GUTI-812493 format. One record per residue: residue number from 1; y, x, z of N, C-alpha, C, O, CB in turn. Coordinates in nm, 2 decimals, always signed. Atoms other than C-alpha are relative to their C-alpha. Glycine has a CB too. Example, Ala and Ser with C-alpha at 12.3 -4.5 7.8 and 13.67 -1.06 7.14 Angstrom:
BEGIN
+-----+--------+--------+--------+--------+--------+--------+--------+--------+--------+--------+--------+--------+--------+--------+--------+
| num |   n_yy |   n_xx |   n_zz |  ca_yy |  ca_xx |  ca_zz |   c_yy |   c_xx |   c_zz |   o_yy |   o_xx |   o_zz |  cb_yy |  cb_xx |  cb_zz |
+-----+--------+--------+--------+--------+--------+--------+--------+--------+--------+--------+--------+--------+--------+--------+--------+
|   1 |  -0.12 |  +0.09 |  +0.00 |  -0.45 |  +1.23 |  +0.78 |  +0.12 |  +0.09 |  +0.00 |  +0.12 |  +0.19 |  +0.07 |  +0.00 |  -0.10 |  +0.12 |
|   2 |  -0.11 |  -0.09 |  +0.00 |  -0.11 |  +1.37 |  +0.71 |  +0.11 |  -0.08 |  +0.08 |  +0.22 |  -0.03 |  +0.09 |  +0.05 |  +0.04 |  -0.14 |
+-----+--------+--------+--------+--------+--------+--------+--------+--------+--------+--------+--------+--------+--------+--------+--------+
***
This chain:
BEGIN
+-----+--------+--------+--------+--------+--------+--------+--------+--------+--------+--------+--------+--------+--------+--------+--------+
| num |   n_yy |   n_xx |   n_zz |  ca_yy |  ca_xx |  ca_zz |   c_yy |   c_xx |   c_zz |   o_yy |   o_xx |   o_zz |  cb_yy |  cb_xx |  cb_zz |
+-----+--------+--------+--------+--------+--------+--------+--------+--------+--------+--------+--------+--------+--------+--------+--------+
|   1 |  +0.08 |  +0.11 |  +0.05 |  +0.04 |  +2.93 |  -0.64 |  -0.01 |  +0.01 |  -0.16 |  +0.09 |  +0.03 |  -0.22 |  +0.06 |  -0.14 |  +0.04 |
|   2 |  +0.01 |  -0.01 |  +0.14 |  -0.10 |  +2.93 |  -0.99 |  +0.03 |  -0.14 |  -0.07 |  +0.05 |  -0.24 |  +0.00 |  -0.14 |  +0.04 |  -0.04 |
|   3 |  -0.04 |  +0.12 |  +0.08 |  -0.02 |  +2.67 |  -1.27 |  -0.10 |  -0.11 |  +0.03 |  -0.05 |  -0.23 |  +0.03 |  +0.00 |  +0.04 |  -0.14 |
|   4 |  +0.09 |  +0.11 |  -0.02 |  -0.34 |  +2.47 |  -1.21 |  +0.02 |  -0.06 |  +0.14 |  +0.02 |  -0.19 |  +0.15 |  -0.15 |  +0.06 |  -0.01 |
|   5 |  -0.02 |  +0.06 |  -0.13 |  -0.27 |  +2.43 |  -0.84 |  +0.13 |  -0.08 |  +0.00 |  +0.14 |  -0.19 |  +0.06 |  +0.01 |  +0.11 |  +0.11 |
|   6 |  -0.12 |  +0.07 |  +0.01 |  +0.09 |  +2.33 |  -0.92 |  -0.01 |  -0.13 |  -0.07 |  +0.04 |  -0.23 |  -0.02 |  +0.11 |  +0.09 |  -0.07 |
|   7 |  +0.02 |  +0.13 |  +0.07 |  -0.02 |  +2.07 |  -1.17 |  -0.08 |  -0.10 |  +0.08 |  -0.05 |  -0.22 |  +0.08 |  -0.07 |  +0.03 |  -0.13 |
|   8 |  +0.08 |  +0.08 |  -0.08 |  -0.28 |  +1.94 |  -0.94 |  +0.08 |  -0.07 |  +0.11 |  +0.07 |  -0.19 |  +0.13 |  -0.11 |  +0.08 |  +0.07 |
|   9 |  -0.09 |  +0.06 |  -0.10 |  -0.02 |  +1.89 |  -0.66 |  +0.10 |  -0.10 |  -0.06 |  +0.13 |  -0.20 |  +0.00 |  +0.08 |  +0.11 |  +0.07 |
|  10 |  -0.09 |  +0.09 |  +0.07 |  +0.22 |  +1.73 |  -0.91 |  -0.07 |  -0.14 |  -0.03 |  -0.01 |  -0.24 |  -0.01 |  +0.05 |  +0.06 |  -0.12 |
|  11 |  +0.07 |  +0.12 |  +0.03 |  -0.05 |  +1.48 |  -1.02 |  -0.03 |  -0.08 |  +0.13 |  -0.01 |  -0.20 |  +0.13 |  -0.13 |  +0.04 |  -0.07 |
|  12 |  +0.02 |  +0.07 |  -0.13 |  -0.14 |  +1.40 |  -0.66 |  +0.12 |  -0.07 |  +0.05 |  +0.12 |  -0.19 |  +0.10 |  -0.05 |  +0.09 |  +0.11 |
|  13 |  -0.13 |  +0.06 |  -0.04 |  +0.23 |  +1.34 |  -0.58 |  +0.03 |  -0.12 |  -0.08 |  +0.08 |  -0.22 |  -0.03 |  +0.11 |  +0.10 |  -0.01 |
|  14 |  -0.03 |  +0.11 |  +0.09 |  +0.27 |  +1.11 |  -0.88 |  -0.09 |  -0.12 |  +0.03 |  -0.05 |  -0.24 |  +0.03 |  -0.01 |  +0.04 |  -0.15 |
|  15 |  +0.09 |  +0.11 |  -0.03 |  -0.04 |  +0.91 |  -0.79 |  +0.04 |  -0.07 |  +0.13 |  +0.04 |  -0.20 |  +0.13 |  -0.15 |  +0.05 |  +0.02 |
|  16 |  -0.05 |  +0.06 |  -0.12 |  +0.10 |  +0.85 |  -0.44 |  +0.12 |  -0.08 |  -0.02 |  +0.14 |  -0.19 |  +0.03 |  +0.02 |  +0.11 |  +0.11 |
|  17 |  -0.13 |  +0.07 |  +0.03 |  +0.44 |  +0.75 |  -0.58 |  -0.04 |  -0.13 |  -0.07 |  +0.02 |  -0.23 |  -0.04 |  +0.08 |  +0.09 |  -0.10 |
|  18 |  +0.03 |  +0.12 |  +0.07 |  +0.28 |  +0.50 |  -0.82 |  -0.08 |  -0.10 |  +0.09 |  -0.06 |  -0.22 |  +0.07 |  -0.09 |  +0.03 |  -0.12 |
|  19 |  +0.07 |  +0.09 |  -0.09 |  +0.06 |  +0.36 |  -0.54 |  +0.11 |  -0.07 |  +0.09 |  +0.10 |  -0.19 |  +0.11 |  -0.10 |  +0.08 |  +0.10 |
|  20 |  -0.11 |  +0.06 |  -0.08 |  +0.37 |  +0.30 |  -0.32 |  +0.08 |  -0.10 |  -0.09 |  +0.12 |  -0.21 |  -0.04 |  +0.09 |  +0.11 |  +0.05 |
|  21 |  -0.07 |  +0.09 |  +0.09 |  +0.55 |  +0.15 |  -0.62 |  -0.08 |  -0.13 |  -0.03 |  -0.02 |  -0.24 |  -0.03 |  +0.03 |  +0.07 |  -0.14 |
|  22 |  +0.08 |  +0.12 |  +0.03 |  +0.26 |  -0.09 |  -0.69 |  +0.00 |  -0.09 |  +0.13 |  +0.00 |  -0.21 |  +0.11 |  -0.14 |  +0.05 |  -0.03 |
|  23 |  +0.00 |  +0.08 |  -0.12 |  +0.25 |  -0.20 |  -0.32 |  +0.13 |  -0.07 |  +0.01 |  +0.14 |  -0.19 |  +0.04 |  -0.02 |  +0.09 |  +0.12 |
|  24 |  -0.13 |  +0.07 |  -0.01 |  +0.63 |  -0.27 |  -0.33 |  +0.01 |  -0.11 |  -0.11 |  +0.06 |  -0.21 |  -0.08 |  +0.11 |  +0.11 |  -0.03 |
|  25 |  -0.01 |  +0.11 |  +0.10 |  +0.59 |  -0.47 |  -0.66 |  -0.08 |  -0.12 |  +0.05 |  -0.04 |  -0.23 |  +0.03 |  -0.06 |  +0.06 |  -0.13 |
|  26 |  +0.09 |  +0.11 |  -0.05 |  +0.30 |  -0.67 |  -0.51 |  +0.08 |  -0.08 |  +0.11 |  +0.08 |  -0.21 |  +0.10 |  -0.13 |  +0.05 |  +0.06 |
|  27 |  -0.07 |  +0.07 |  -0.11 |  +0.51 |  -0.75 |  -0.20 |  +0.12 |  -0.08 |  -0.06 |  +0.14 |  -0.20 |  -0.03 |  +0.05 |  +0.10 |  +0.11 |
|  28 |  -0.11 |  +0.07 |  +0.06 |  +0.82 |  -0.83 |  -0.40 |  -0.03 |  -0.12 |  -0.08 |  +0.03 |  -0.22 |  -0.07 |  +0.08 |  +0.10 |  -0.09 |
|  29 |  +0.04 |  +0.12 |  +0.08 |  +0.65 |  -1.06 |  -0.65 |  -0.05 |  -0.11 |  +0.09 |  -0.02 |  -0.23 |  +0.06 |  -0.11 |  +0.05 |  -0.10 |
|  30 |  +0.05 |  +0.11 |  -0.09 |  +0.48 |  -1.25 |  -0.37 |  +0.11 |  -0.06 |  +0.08 |  +0.11 |  -0.18 |  +0.10 |  -0.11 |  +0.06 |  +0.09 |
|  31 |  -0.12 |  +0.06 |  -0.07 |  +0.80 |  -1.29 |  -0.18 |  +0.08 |  -0.09 |  -0.09 |  +0.12 |  -0.20 |  -0.05 |  +0.09 |  +0.11 |  +0.05 |
|  32 |  -0.07 |  +0.09 |  +0.10 |  +0.97 |  -1.43 |  -0.49 |  -0.08 |  -0.13 |  -0.03 |  -0.01 |  -0.23 |  -0.05 |  +0.02 |  +0.08 |  -0.13 |
|  33 |  +0.08 |  +0.12 |  +0.02 |  +0.68 |  -1.67 |  -0.53 |  -0.01 |  -0.09 |  +0.12 |  -0.08 |  -0.19 |  +0.12 |  -0.14 |  +0.04 |  -0.05 |
|  34 |  +0.00 |  +0.08 |  -0.13 |  +0.72 |  -1.79 |  -0.17 |  -0.13 |  +0.02 |  +0.08 |  -0.15 |  -0.05 |  +0.18 |  +0.01 |  -0.14 |  -0.03 |
|  35 |  +0.13 |  -0.03 |  -0.08 |  +0.39 |  -1.64 |  -0.05 |  +0.04 |  +0.09 |  +0.12 |  +0.14 |  +0.16 |  +0.12 |  -0.10 |  +0.08 |  -0.09 |
|  36 |  -0.02 |  -0.08 |  -0.12 |  +0.36 |  -1.48 |  +0.29 |  -0.11 |  +0.10 |  +0.02 |  -0.12 |  +0.17 |  +0.12 |  +0.01 |  -0.10 |  +0.13 |
|  37 |  +0.11 |  -0.10 |  -0.01 |  +0.05 |  -1.28 |  +0.22 |  -0.03 |  +0.05 |  -0.14 |  +0.00 |  -0.02 |  -0.24 |  -0.13 |  -0.07 |  +0.06 |
|  38 |  +0.04 |  -0.05 |  +0.13 |  -0.08 |  -1.06 |  -0.06 |  -0.12 |  +0.10 |  +0.02 |  -0.12 |  +0.17 |  +0.12 |  +0.12 |  +0.08 |  -0.07 |
|  39 |  +0.12 |  -0.09 |  +0.00 |  -0.41 |  -0.88 |  -0.12 |  +0.03 |  +0.12 |  -0.08 |  +0.07 |  +0.10 |  -0.20 |  -0.13 |  -0.08 |  -0.04 |
|  40 |  -0.03 |  -0.12 |  +0.08 |  -0.38 |  -0.53 |  -0.23 |  -0.13 |  +0.05 |  -0.07 |  -0.24 |  +0.02 |  -0.03 |  +0.05 |  +0.12 |  +0.10 |
|  41 |  +0.12 |  -0.05 |  +0.08 |  -0.61 |  -0.36 |  -0.49 |  -0.04 |  +0.13 |  +0.06 |  -0.10 |  +0.22 |  -0.02 |  +0.03 |  +0.01 |  -0.15 |
|  42 |  +0.04 |  -0.13 |  -0.06 |  -0.67 |  -0.08 |  -0.24 |  -0.08 |  -0.03 |  +0.12 |  -0.08 |  -0.13 |  +0.18 |  +0.13 |  +0.08 |  +0.03 |
|  43 |  +0.07 |  +0.00 |  -0.13 |  -0.90 |  -0.01 |  +0.05 |  +0.09 |  +0.05 |  +0.11 |  +0.19 |  +0.12 |  +0.08 |  -0.13 |  +0.07 |  +0.00 |
|  44 |  -0.08 |  -0.05 |  -0.11 |  -0.76 |  +0.07 |  +0.39 |  +0.01 |  +0.15 |  +0.00 |  +0.11 |  +0.21 |  +0.03 |  -0.06 |  -0.04 |  +0.14 |
|  45 |  +0.00 |  -0.15 |  +0.00 |  -0.86 |  +0.44 |  +0.35 |  +0.11 |  +0.04 |  -0.10 |  +0.17 |  +0.15 |  -0.08 |  -0.14 |  +0.05 |  -0.04 |
|  46 |  -0.09 |  -0.04 |  +0.10 |  -0.64 |  +0.45 |  +0.04 |  +0.15 |  -0.02 |  +0.04 |  +0.24 |  +0.05 |  -0.01 |  -0.02 |  -0.08 |  -0.13 |
|  47 |  -0.14 |  +0.02 |  -0.05 |  -0.33 |  +0.32 |  +0.22 |  +0.03 |  +0.03 |  +0.14 |  +0.13 |  +0.00 |  +0.20 |  +0.04 |  -0.15 |  -0.03 |
|  48 |  -0.01 |  -0.02 |  -0.14 |  -0.39 |  +0.43 |  +0.57 |  +0.12 |  +0.08 |  +0.04 |  +0.18 |  +0.05 |  +0.14 |  -0.12 |  +0.08 |  +0.05 |
|  49 |  -0.12 |  -0.08 |  -0.03 |  -0.10 |  +0.68 |  +0.55 |  +0.12 |  -0.09 |  +0.01 |  +0.22 |  -0.05 |  +0.07 |  +0.02 |  +0.11 |  -0.10 |
|  50 |  -0.12 |  +0.09 |  +0.00 |  +0.14 |  +0.39 |  +0.50 |  -0.01 |  -0.12 |  +0.09 |  +0.09 |  -0.19 |  +0.11 |  +0.02 |  -0.05 |  -0.14 |
|  51 |  +0.02 |  +0.11 |  -0.09 |  +0.00 |  +0.14 |  +0.75 |  +0.10 |  -0.01 |  +0.11 |  +0.16 |  -0.12 |  +0.13 |  -0.14 |  +0.00 |  +0.06 |
|  52 |  -0.10 |  +0.00 |  -0.11 |  +0.23 |  +0.24 |  +1.03 |  +0.14 |  -0.04 |  -0.05 |  +0.21 |  -0.11 |  +0.01 |  +0.01 |  +0.14 |  +0.07 |
|  53 |  -0.14 |  +0.03 |  +0.06 |  +0.54 |  +0.22 |  +0.80 |  +0.00 |  -0.15 |  -0.03 |  +0.11 |  -0.21 |  -0.01 |  +0.02 |  +0.08 |  -0.13 |
|  54 |  +0.00 |  +0.15 |  +0.03 |  +0.44 |  -0.13 |  +0.68 |  +0.01 |  -0.08 |  +0.13 |  +0.09 |  -0.17 |  +0.13 |  -0.13 |  -0.04 |  -0.07 |
|  55 |  -0.01 |  +0.07 |  -0.13 |  +0.38 |  -0.25 |  +1.04 |  +0.13 |  +0.02 |  +0.06 |  +0.18 |  -0.08 |  +0.13 |  -0.11 |  +0.04 |  +0.09 |
|  56 |  -0.13 |  -0.02 |  -0.05 |  +0.71 |  -0.10 |  +1.14 |  +0.10 |  -0.09 |  -0.07 |  +0.21 |  -0.12 |  -0.01 |  +0.05 |  +0.15 |  -0.01 |
|  57 |  -0.09 |  +0.09 |  +0.08 |  +0.87 |  -0.32 |  +0.87 |  -0.05 |  -0.15 |  +0.02 |  -0.01 |  -0.23 |  -0.06 |  -0.01 |  +0.03 |  -0.15 |
|  58 |  +0.05 |  +0.13 |  -0.03 |  +0.70 |  -0.63 |  +1.03 |  -0.10 |  -0.06 |  -0.11 |  -0.09 |  -0.18 |  -0.14 |  +0.11 |  -0.10 |  +0.02 |
|  59 |  +0.10 |  +0.04 |  +0.10 |  +0.42 |  -0.64 |  +0.76 |  -0.13 |  +0.04 |  +0.06 |  -0.16 |  +0.16 |  +0.08 |  +0.02 |  +0.07 |  -0.14 |
|  60 |  +0.13 |  -0.02 |  -0.06 |  +0.08 |  -0.68 |  +0.92 |  -0.10 |  +0.05 |  -0.11 |  -0.10 |  +0.00 |  -0.22 |  -0.05 |  -0.12 |  +0.07 |
|  61 |  +0.10 |  -0.05 |  +0.09 |  -0.20 |  -0.48 |  +0.76 |  -0.14 |  -0.05 |  +0.05 |  -0.19 |  -0.01 |  +0.15 |  +0.00 |  +0.16 |  -0.01 |
|  62 |  +0.13 |  +0.06 |  -0.04 |  -0.52 |  -0.69 |  +0.78 |  -0.11 |  +0.06 |  -0.09 |  -0.10 |  +0.07 |  -0.21 |  +0.00 |  -0.15 |  -0.02 |
|  63 |  +0.11 |  -0.06 |  +0.07 |  -0.85 |  -0.52 |  +0.69 |  -0.12 |  -0.09 |  +0.01 |  -0.16 |  -0.13 |  +0.11 |  -0.03 |  +0.14 |  +0.06 |
|  64 |  +0.12 |  +0.08 |  +0.01 |  -1.15 |  -0.72 |  +0.57 |  -0.12 |  +0.08 |  +0.04 |  -0.14 |  +0.19 |  +0.00 |  -0.02 |  -0.06 |  -0.14 |
|  65 |  +0.12 |  -0.07 |  -0.05 |  -1.47 |  -0.63 |  +0.75 |  -0.10 |  +0.01 |  -0.11 |  -0.11 |  -0.08 |  -0.20 |  -0.06 |  -0.08 |  +0.12 |
|  66 |  +0.10 |  -0.02 |  +0.10 |  -1.73 |  -0.49 |  +0.53 |  +0.05 |  +0.07 |  -0.13 |  +0.00 |  +0.17 |  -0.17 |  -0.07 |  -0.13 |  -0.04 |
|  67 |  -0.05 |  -0.06 |  +0.13 |  -1.52 |  -0.42 |  +0.22 |  +0.12 |  +0.09 |  +0.03 |  +0.15 |  +0.18 |  -0.06 |  +0.05 |  -0.11 |  -0.09 |
|  68 |  -0.13 |  -0.07 |  -0.04 |  -1.21 |  -0.26 |  +0.40 |  +0.11 |  -0.03 |  -0.10 |  +0.21 |  +0.05 |  -0.10 |  -0.03 |  +0.15 |  +0.00 |
|  69 |  -0.12 |  +0.04 |  +0.09 |  -0.99 |  -0.44 |  +0.14 |  +0.11 |  -0.04 |  +0.09 |  +0.09 |  -0.09 |  +0.20 |  -0.04 |  -0.11 |  -0.10 |
|  70 |  -0.12 |  +0.02 |  -0.08 |  -0.64 |  -0.49 |  +0.26 |  +0.08 |  -0.12 |  -0.04 |  +0.10 |  -0.14 |  -0.16 |  +0.09 |  +0.12 |  +0.00 |
|  71 |  -0.09 |  +0.11 |  +0.02 |  -0.43 |  -0.80 |  +0.29 |  +0.13 |  +0.03 |  +0.08 |  +0.11 |  +0.06 |  +0.20 |  -0.06 |  -0.14 |  +0.03 |
|  72 |  -0.13 |  -0.02 |  -0.07 |  -0.06 |  -0.77 |  +0.38 |  +0.05 |  -0.14 |  +0.04 |  +0.04 |  -0.23 |  -0.04 |  +0.10 |  +0.08 |  -0.08 |
|  73 |  -0.05 |  +0.13 |  -0.05 |  +0.09 |  -1.05 |  +0.59 |  +0.14 |  +0.02 |  +0.06 |  +0.15 |  +0.09 |  +0.17 |  -0.10 |  -0.07 |  +0.10 |
|  74 |  -0.13 |  -0.01 |  -0.06 |  +0.46 |  -1.07 |  +0.65 |  +0.05 |  -0.13 |  +0.06 |  +0.16 |  -0.14 |  +0.11 |  +0.10 |  +0.04 |  -0.11 |
|  75 |  -0.03 |  +0.13 |  -0.06 |  +0.46 |  -1.44 |  +0.77 |  -0.04 |  +0.00 |  +0.14 |  +0.04 |  -0.06 |  +0.22 |  -0.07 |  -0.11 |  -0.08 |
|  76 |  +0.04 |  +0.00 |  -0.14 |  +0.27 |  -1.38 |  +1.09 |  +0.09 |  +0.09 |  +0.09 |  +0.11 |  +0.06 |  +0.21 |  -0.14 |  +0.04 |  +0.02 |
|  77 |  -0.08 |  -0.09 |  -0.08 |  +0.50 |  -1.10 |  +1.20 |  +0.13 |  -0.05 |  +0.04 |  +0.20 |  +0.01 |  +0.13 |  +0.01 |  +0.13 |  -0.08 |
|  78 |  -0.13 |  +0.06 |  -0.03 |  +0.81 |  -1.31 |  +1.21 |  +0.01 |  -0.07 |  +0.13 |  +0.11 |  -0.12 |  +0.17 |  +0.05 |  -0.08 |  -0.11 |
+-----+--------+--------+--------+--------+--------+--------+--------+--------+--------+--------+--------+--------+--------+--------+--------+
***
């Protein structure tokens, strides 16, 4: 693998890490505020890889028709 490919893979990995970190921050902040739902700044396509993991943690992934924007709901799952 050449240096460009290595750097590209590293950037992609960091973007995914920061996306997961942002999702965790959104959930954490909303839990602290007493909310049971949070809208993510991502479309379903952007977080599809994590949907099963979220639902396994009793966090429902709701997708808005038309926009495919995602709302997480941890209140309904309980």
